[in-house]
ZATOR-679105 format. One record per residue (C-alpha): residue in three letters; x, y, z. Coordinates in steps of 0.001 Angstrom, whole numbers, plus 524288, in hexadecimal, padded with zeros to 5 digits. Example, Ala and Ser with C-alpha at 12.3 -4.5 7.8 and 13.67 -1.06 7.14 Angstrom:
REM residues 2
ALA8300C7EE6C81E78 SER835667FBDC81BE4 
//
This chain:
REM residues 580
METB877D4105D36A28 SERB7FF541CBD36DF3 ARGB7C9F416AF37B75 LEUB81E240B2438320 LEUB804640E9D391D8 THRB75F14161B39AA5 PROB7C73420D13A26A THRB799541A753AEAA ALAB7EAF40CDE3AA22 PHEB8AFC414713A5D2 VALB8C7C419433B38F VALB8B6440B253B921 VALB94634071A3AEFF VALB9F88411243B31E ALAB9D4140EC93C171 LEUBA163401363BED4 ALABAD09403F93B703 LEUBB10040CEC3C2B2 GLYBB2A6401D63CB55 LEUBA5FE4010E3D3FF GLYBA92C3F4093D625 TRPBA26C3F0433E3CC TRPB98203E9AE3DDA2 THRBA1C83DE903DB80 VALB9EFF3DA003E9E5 SERB93F83D31E3E6BE HISB9A5D3C94B3DEA9 ARGB9A0B3BCE83E669 THRBA6B13B7D63EE73 PROBA6C83AE073F945 GLYBA0073B468404B5 SERB9B5D3BFA33FD7E GLUB8D533BC85400D5 ALAB91253BE8B41057 VALB98E13CB4340D7F ALAB8D763CFF340520 ALAB845A3CD9A40F82 ALAB8C753D43E41AB8 ALAB8EA73E07041111 CYSB81043E1EF40D90 GLYB7A9F3E15841A5D PROB6D333DCFA41E36 GLNB66623E7644168F ARGB63BC3E73040890 VALB608A3F1183FDFD PROB54BA3EC813F7C9 LEUB53E53EDE83E8E8 SERB48C03E9BE3E038 ILEB4CEF3E92D3D19E THRB429A3E6643C6EC ALAB4A8E3E1A53BA40 SERB447F3DC973ACFE ALAB42A63CD6F3AAB7 SERB4E6C3CE633A17F VALB58773D19C3AC08 ALAB524C3CF323B8CB PROB59D73C26D3B9F3 LEUB67023C92D3B7E5 VALB62AC3D4CA3C133 ALAB5DFB3CB2B3CC20 GLNB6B873C2453CAF9 ALAB739A3CF8C3CC10 ALAB69E83D4C73D803 LYSB6BC93C7823DF07 ALAB7BCE3C90E3DD65 PHEB7A2B3D7E13E0B8 ASPB72A53D53B3EE00 ALAB7C813C9F33F235 GLYB88DC3D1923F16C THRB8CDD3DF683F54F ALAB8BA93E5C03E84D SERB7DDE3ECA73EDE8 LEUB83B03F14F3F9A3 VALB7E283FE5A3FC82 ASPB816D404EA40AF5 GLYB827B3F7B1410BD ARGB76D63F13040AC3 CYSB76F53E8FB3FEBF THRB69F53E6013F57E HISB5F023DC113F56D THRB59903DCB73E7F2 ARGB4D4C3D7003E26B VALB4C233D5D73D313 VALB3EEC3D5E13CD36 THRB3AC43D2C93BF6A ALAB32853DD833B7B0 ASPB31063E1843AA03 ALAB31B03F11B3A91A METB22263F4463A921 GLUB20E83EABC3B545 PHEB2D203F3383BB5F GLYB25A24005F3B868 ASPB1A103FB6A3BF34 THRB21553F7343CA16 LEUB28E24032F3CC20 LEUB1C6440D393C9BA ALAB15BB405693D408 ALAB2173405C43DD80 SERB224B415403DAA5 GLUB1430417AF3DDC7 SERB153140F873EB39 LYSB220D4169C3ED7F GLYB2A2B409FF3EECF GLYB26B13FCED3F493 ALAB2CFE3EF483F587 ALAB2AAB3ED273E68C ALAB30643FA213E2E1 PROB3C5F3F8143D8F2 THRB48E23FED73DBB2 ALAB4ED83FB463CD4C TRPB4A8C3F6423C08E VALB536D3EE463B6A2 PROB4B113EE233AA1A ASPB4F5B3E71A39DEE GLYB52423F4B2397D4 THRB532D4028739ADA VALB49BA40612391F5 TRPB3F5F4016F39C2F ARGB42B140C923A496 GLUB3EFE41641398AF VALB31D740DB3397B5 LEUB2CE940F193A646 ALAB337141DB13A541 ARGB28614212A39C98 ARGB1FC4422133A909 PROB24D442E153B171 GLUB22CC428763BE60 LEUB2BA541C5E3BAF2 SERB35AB4241F3B4AC ALAB392542B1F3C133 LEUB3B7F41F4D3C73E LEUB44C0419FB3BCEC PROB50DE421973BB8F ARGB5600423A73AE81 ALAB6516421193B1EF TYRB680A412B23B5CE PROB71CE408693B406 VALB70BB3FEAC3A84D VALB76453F10A3ACE2 ALAB74553E92139ED0 VALB718B3EB92390BD SERB6E173E49F38568 PROB6D1B3E98137770 VALB5F6A3E8ED3705E VALB61333E0273649F VALB58683D9BB35A51 ALAB5ADD3CB0035D1C ALAB5ABD3C272350F5 ALAB5EC03B35134F08 LYSB6C323B45E34BF6 PROB6C693B02633D89 METB61A33BA7933AB7 ALAB69D83C4D734117 GLNB75643BFCD33876 ALAB6D5F3C17632C9A LEUB6BCF3CEB433090 GLYB7A523D141331BC TRPB7BA23CE5A33F68 PROB854C3D0AF3461F GLYB8C423D94733D4E ARGB7F7F3E19633A9E GLNB75E63E6DF343B6 PROB67A53E92C33E31 SERB60943F5FE33FEC TRPB52023F75534380 ASPB4F0E3FB873366A ARGB54D93EF4933007 LEUB4E883E6D633A8D LEUB41093EC2A337EC GLYB43543EBF9328D8 LEUB47623DCC83298E ALAB39C33DACB330F2 LYSB32453E16232653 ASPB38853DB7531B02 GLYB2FB73D20F314FD ARGB3B1B3C7F331130 GLYB3EA63C70231E5A TRPB4B863BF92320B3 GLYB4C5E3BC8D312FE ALAB52303C9E33109B GLNB5D203C57C31980 GLYB5E403B827310DA HISB57D53B00031AFF PROB49B33AEB63158A GLUB48833A24931E18 TRPB479F3A97E32B60 GLYB3B0D3B070327D1 ARGB37B13BE7C329FA VALB3F0A3C7AF332A6 ARGB37333C76133FDE LEUB3A7B3D3C834871 LEUB33693D0E2354A7 TRPB31343DC4C35FAC ARGB2F7A3D9F236D70 ASPB26493E2F837518 PROB2CF23EF3537986 LEUB25733F0A9385B9 ARGB29EA3E3DB38BD7 THRB38FF3E2FE38942 ALAB44DA3EE2938A86 VALB49E83E7A737D9C ALAB3E693E94A375A9 LEUB3C593F74337A31 GLUB49FB3F9F33770C ALAB49833F4CC3698D THRB3B7A3FB9F36635 VALB409D4087136BC1 SERB4D0E406AF361A9 LEUB43AE40234356F2 THRB396B40C93357DF GLUB42EA4177C358AF ARGB48D64100A34AFD VALB3BB8410483451A VALB366B41DD0348B0 ALAB428D42518346F5 ASPB3FCE42C6933B17 THRB308442DF433D14 GLUB29B343B8534024 SERB1BB94395B341E4 VALB12F24300D34AD6 ASPB0E92429CD33E1C ASPB1CD9426823398C VALB2084420C33472F ARGB1504416CF34695 ARGB180341300338B9 ALAB2578410F433C60 LEUB220D409BC348A2 LEUB1753400CA34105 GLYB22653FC7B336DF ALAB2B3D3F81034215 HISB20453F1A7347F5 SERB1C803EAB433CB4 ALAB293C3E5D03394D METB2A243DE3A34618 ALAB241E3D080344B1 GLYB209F3D0CC3533C LEUB1F5B3D9C135EC5 ASPB1FA43D01D3696C ALAB2D0A3C9D13684C ASNB313E3BFC237278 PROB3ECC3BB4A36F75 ALAB3DB63AF593783A ARGB32AA3AAB636F2B ASPB360F3B0A03638A LEUB449C3AC52362F9 ALAB423239F8636861 PROB44773982735AF9 LEUB511839BE135AB0 LYSB54483931B366BF ALAB4CE038778361E2 GLUB511D385F8353F2 ALAB48A0379593529B LYSB472137A96344F5 GLYB54A537FDC3417D PROB59E438D0533F78 GLYB517D390A93342C ALAB445238F0E33A6D ALAB495E395E334791 LEUB4D5B3A20433F26 GLNB40CA3A1F933735 ASNB39883AEAF33CEC ALAB43A43AFEB34794 PROB40FE3BE2234D1D LEUB48683C9D434FE2 VALB46193D00335BDD PROB4C143DA53364D4 METB52823D50C37052 THRB5DFF3D95C37911 GLUB6ADD3D3FF37653 GLNB697B3CD553831C GLUB5EC33C5EC38059 VALB643A3C2B9372F5 ILEB70963BD3A37B62 ALAB67C93B58C383EE PHEB608B3AEB337985 ASNB6D483AA5C37321 ASPB722F3A502380BF SERB675D39BC23809B ARGB6C95395BB374A0 PROB63B5396B236A6D LYSB643B38F2B35D7D ILEB64B039C6C356DA PROB6ACD3A87B35D6B LEUB66BD3B5F735DE3 ALAB6F0F3C112359CD ALAB6DE23CE5735E46 METB6AD33D8CD35422 TYRB6DF03E5F235898 PROB66243F0F235186 SERB6F453FA7634B63 ASPB67044061734E4A GLYB674D4033535C60 VALB5F993FF11366E5 ASPB60804037A375BB PROB65EE3F86137DBC VALB5F493F28838829 GLNB649C3F6EA394DD VALB61BC3F1233A1DD PROB61F13FBB33AC79 LEUB61623FAA23BAF8 ILEB5796405E33BF03 THRB56BA409FA3CBED VALB48DF40F193CFCF ARGB499A41D093D3EA ALAB3F5F41CF93DDE1 PROB3E44421C63EC38 TRPB3E99411EC3F072 VALB4C5440FB03EB9D ASPB55C6413B53F59A ASPB63574189A3F434 ALAB685640A633F889 GLNB6148403953EE3E ARGB652540DAC3E334 ALAB732D40C133E7C4 ALAB714B3FC323E75C LEUB6B213FD543D9C4 ASPB764C405133D4BB ARGB7F743FA7B3DA19 PHEB77533EFF63D42E ALAB77EE3F6823C61B GLUB86D03F5313C748 PHEB86B63E8C43CA8D LEUB7DC83E5063BFDF VALB878A3E9833B6D3 THRB93983E3823BC0E GLYB98433D6383BFB0 GLNB90A03CA2F3BFF5 ALAB834E3D16A3BE2B ALAB89823D7053B1FA ARGB8DDF3CAD73AC7C ALAB80863C4D33AFDE PHEB7B143CEDE3A651 ALAB84F03CB9539C36 GLNB82673BDD039DC3 ALAB74B63BFC639A14 GLYB78603C7F238D30 TRPB77F03D5EE39365 ARGB823C3DF36390EA THRB867B3E9BE398F5 PROB825E3F7E939AD7 ARGB8C633FC4539019 LEUB869D3F24D38581 THRB932D3EAEF3871E PROB90A23DC3C38421 SERB94F13D04738ADB PROBA3463CCC738852 VALB9E7D3C1FA38050 ALAB92BB3C4C33780A ALAB87C53BA70376FC GLUB840F3B51D369C6 GLYB7B513BE9036345 ALAB7F6F3CBA9368D9 ILEB89B33D43D363A0 ALAB92D23D9F236D63 SERB95333E5B23647F GLUB87323E9AF363A1 PROB7E803F278363E0 GLNB86903FCC335CAC TYRB7C4B4076236000 VALB7391409AF36B28 PROB6A434151036B05 ALAB66C841E2237609 ALAB5D9F4194137FCB PROB4E9141B3937C3D ALAB48B5427473848F VALB3BFC4248738C22 SERB347A42B7F381FF THRB391B422B93777B VALB370C415F437E22 ALAB289941A913817F GLNB264B41D8837409 THRB2A8E4120E36E83 METB22CB409893788E GLNB1684410CC374B8 ARGB19A74114C365D9 TRPB1DD64015E365F9 SERB11A93FE2636E38 ALAB07A04076B366A9 LEUB0AB2400F335967 ASPB03C53F36435C9A ARGAFB663F7803687D PROAED853F0E1368EE GLYAE23E3F67537070 SERADF65404B23726E VALAE51B411CF377D6 LEUADBA241D6D37B3B VALAE3EC428E837F07 VALADB1143143387AF LEUAE16543FA2388F3 ASPADEC044BFC391F5 VALADD7B457E638981 SERAD93A4605939585 GLYADF2446E4039693 SERAE91B46A4A39FAC METAF0324610F393F1 ARGAF35B4708138EA3 GLUAFDB147196398BA ARGB0BB24727139371 VALB179246A57396D5 PROB24164727739699 ALAB2BC746631395C8 ALAB2573461E138944 ASPB278346E7738116 ASNB1B464749038771 ALAB126E46B6138086 THRB050246A22386FF ARGB016B45CFB38E25 LEUAF7B645AE2382F3 ASPB02CA45CD6378B6 LEUB0AC94527537F32 ALAAFED944A3A37FF6 LYSAFBDF44B5C371CC ALAB09D8448CE36E56 SERB0A3343BD337462 ILEAFD8B436EC36E41 THRB01CB43C30360FC ALAB0E2F434FB362C7 SERB08E2427F636786 LEUAFB3042360364D4 PROAFC384247F35668 LEUB06F0418EF357A2 PHEAFC7440EED35C84 SERAF94A404BF352EB ASPAEBBA401A934D73 ARGAE9F23F772356CC THRAE86B401F4360A7 ALAADC45408EF36296 VALAE12A418273647C GLYAD7E6421BC36A96 LEUAD96E4303437081 TRPAD0D6437D637960 THRAD301444A337FC0 PHEACBAC44A3438BE4 SERAC8F0456E13934B ARGABC3545AE139AF1 HISAB14245E6E391AA GLUAA3D44646239550 GLYA985745CF838E5B ARGA9FBF45321388AD THRAAA054477B38BA3 ASPAB75044C0939108 HISABD5D44358386EC THRABFB74464937880 VALAC1C143A8336ED0 VALACC8743DE83665A LEUACF2B430B336060 ASPAC5EC4248E36375 PROACE074188236601 GLYAD18740FD9359CE PROADC0740C7734FEE LEUAE3A84187D34BE7 SERAE3684140733D09 ARGAD5024161733CCC THRACF76421B2335D3 VALAC9E042CB233E3B GLYAC38E4389A33817 GLYAC9B14358332AE8 VALAD8404339233028 SERADEE6428C3337BC ALAADD1B428AA34544 ARGAEBF8429E134872 ASPAEB51437B434045 ARGADE5043B3D34767 LEUAE447437FB3545E GLNAEFF543FF235102 GLNAE81644C7934BD7 ALAADEBD44C7035795 VALAEA4544AD3360A6 ALAAF0B6457B835AB9 ARGAE42045FAE35D27 LEUAE1A445BB036C75 GLNAE0F64685F37475 ALAADFCF467E1383DC ASPAD4E946EF138B01 GLYACB1C46D7D3961F ALAACB104651C3A30D THRACE57457CD3A51F GLYAC2FF44E2A3A2E1 LEUACA974417A3A615 TYRAC0FA438D23AD75 ASPAB5C7437073A3F0 THRABFCE436A4398DE VALAC5CD42AA639F2F ILEAB8B6423B63A066 ALAAB4BC4269939271 ALAAC2B54216838D66 ALAAC286414C13953F ARGAB482411F438E32 THRABA3A415DF38162 ALAAC5CF40D19382BC GLNABDE34020238772 SERAB51E402D937A2C HISAC1E7403443718D TRPAC7EE3F8CD3783A ARGAD1003F0B336FBB GLNAD9613E465371EF GLYAE6923E875376ED SERAE9F73F40B38022 ASNADF583FE5638339 THRAE359409A138956 ILEADF6B4174438CFA VALAEBA24217138E55 LEUAE50E42C1A39738 ILEAED3E4395139754 SERAE8BA445033A0EF ASPAEEC944FB23A7EF GLYAE5454533A3B0AC ARGAD9B444F183B93F ASNACA7444C073B68E GLUAC4AC45A483B612 ASPAB72E454F33B1D5 PROAAF7C455833BEBD GLYAA359450183B90E SERAAACD444343B3DB ALAAADA0436703B9B4 THRAB34C4351F3C64A LEUAC23B42E803C630 ALAABB5E421CD3CD77 GLNAB1EC421323C26B VALABC12422643B8D2 ARGAC366416C03BE7C GLNAB79540E0F3BFE8 GLNAB543410F63B091 VALAC24440E443ABE1 ALAAC451402943B586 ALAABBC83FAE33AA11 LEUAC7CA3FC463A114 LYSACF2D3F1A53A878 ASPAC5453E7C93A1FE PROACFDB3DD7139ED8 ARGAC8703D97D392A8 ARGAC9AE3E77F38D6B PROAD3FA3EE3E395D4 VALAD68F3FD2C393E1 ARGAE10D403C839B2B ILEAE0914121739E86 LEUAEED24193339EE5 SERAEF06425D93A45E ILEAF8C3430BF3A2AF ALAAF86E43BBC3ACEC LEUAFF1B446A63A62D GLYB0526451983AFF1 SERB0401454173BD2D LYSAF5D5458603BE84 ALAAF05D44B6C3B7B8 ASPAE7DF444313C02E THRAF233438DB3C19E ASNAE9AC431323CBDA ALAADD8E430253C4BE LEUAE47F42CA43B7D4 ARGAEB5C422083BECA GLNADEB441D4D3C51B ILEAD74F41D523B824 SERAE3F6415273B1D8 GLNAE4BE40C073BD8A ALAAD5CC408E03BBEB THRAD910402CE3ADAB GLYAE55E3FBFB3B04E GLYAEC29407163A9D6 GLNAF7ED410183ADFD ALAAF8A841E653B258 TYRB043B426193AC53 VALB08FC4335B3B116 ALAB101D43DD83A82F ARGB13CB447713B1C6 ASPB1874450493A826 ALAB1197451B139B8F LYSB1DB044F9B39467 ASPB1C69441E9399ED LEUB106E43DF239261 ASPB154D438FE38683 LYSB1E0D42DEB38CBF VALB12B942C103968E PHEB08A342B4C38A92 LEUB11624222F3847C THRB13064194B3900A ALAB0431418C539289 LEUB025C414643849E THRB0CCF4089038538 ASPB09AA40444392F2 
//
C-alpha cells in the first residue's frame, strides 16, 4: 500500500505503543465512580463535539465513559462532553457562525465527521480552512468497496480477484448484462451511485473513479466526454443502500428473484459488515477496486479557534487516545470499523476480506476534491448559471504566488476549466462588467442557454471558450447597475432546478450615477420568490474588494458570500460557489 495512516494518527499509535496508559483508570471497578469524582473535582472542562450520524452513537458512548472516569483529568479537572449530530455542511455553517460571533455556547470544540475528506471540502472556504488544522488523529478506518450480492461477486471472481473501475464500468455498459458472466437470469449489471455531496464514501468513490476516468485526457472536451461516459454507464445516481438492497433481506420469491437486477453500489466495508450482521437471506460481498480508493477515515479534529482553550485541547488529545484503545476501540471494531492502520478485527465478518485492500492511493488534495464535486454535479445539473465577472482595470494586477498571472487570467482559467462541463440541462451564461459612459456597465458575452446550441455558426461551448480567451481588463468598477440587470436576466431565463448568479469582483462600485447599495438590495430581494428562486453567490477577490457590499447583496437573495483573500484562491472558491 502507498498509504495506510496519516502522520498524526501514527503519532497517536506510537504514543500508545510507548506505554502512555494513564487513560486505563477509566475502566470501571468497584467504587471507581467515587474515586473519579474525588480526583476530578467539582469543575469540569466543557467539550462540544459534533459528529456525523454514522459515528455519533459510538462517539457519544465513548464520551460518556470518558467523562465518568479520570481518563480526561487535566490539572485537577475532568470533562463534561456534549455530542451533537450534524452532517458536514451543517457543521460548516455552525463553525462559520461561531467564528463570526467569536465563540458562544453553541461553538464546537471538535468535529468527528464520517471521513477526513470533509475537512478538505470545508477547507475550500479560506475562512473555514484556518479553523480546521491539517494534522489530526484518525480513530477508525473503513475501506471503500463496491458492494454486491455475494453470488454476483463470486461470478466476478471474488474473493480471489477484485475488479478495476474500468471493468465495473465495462460490465455496466455491456448490453449482455450478467449473461456475459453466465447468469442471464440476473438481468443487466446495475451500477448505482450515491450522492457525493452527502456521504464520505460516495465522495471518496467519486474522486477515485473520476481520477481514473480522466487520467489520460488533455482537453476540457475530453474530460467532459469521459465523465459523460461514466455517467451513462450508471443505472442511477441516487442510490439508497437501505432501499436498493432490501430485496436481499426478504427473498420472498426465492434467490433468483432477489438477485434479478440487484445492484452494485459503493459502500464502506463497515456498511457491508453491518448489513450482513442483520442476517439477510443473501449476504453482501465487499469488492475492493484493484486500482484503489482512498479509505474512509474517521478523524477527531480539534477546532483551531480562540474559544478553544489549552485545557480543552489537552482533554481532546486524551479523548483521541481513549477512542483508539480499550473498550472504545472494541466498540468501533464490533460495529465493523478497522483501526487507524487498516488492521481488521481478529475475526473478519462474512463479506469482508482481511487482506484487502492491496493498494490504497494517496489522499486527494483540496483542489482535486473541489474539481470532482464541481465536475460531477455539473454533468446533470438542471437550472441556470450566470457568471458575472469584473473586468475593471484592477483585474490586471499580477499575482506573484500564481506565476505572476493577472487576476483576470486566473478568473479566465477557472471559467474555461469549469463552465463547459455543464450538461445541456443547465442554461449557462457569461457577462463581464466595468464602468462605461453612455451605455450599460455590463457586456453580454454569452446569454444564458444550453451550451449545445449554435451561436454565430459554432456551438455555444466553443463560443464561450473563444470569447473568454479574448477578455481584457480596463476601466472602473460598475458593480451596482450590473447586479440589478443580472437579477432581471436571471429571472427572465429561470429554469426548473438550481438558478444561480456567480458574481466575481475585486473592487467596489465606482459609478457615482448608479443605484445605491440599498436600492440594489431592494431590487434583488425579489429573487427570493419561492416559486422562481435565484441565488446570488458572490466572490470577493483580494483585499480591496467590497466584501461587505457583496455579502449584503448575496444575503438579500438567500445566497452565500465567499472571500478569496489571495487571487490564487479564486479557483477553489469559484468551484465552491458552483457546487454549493
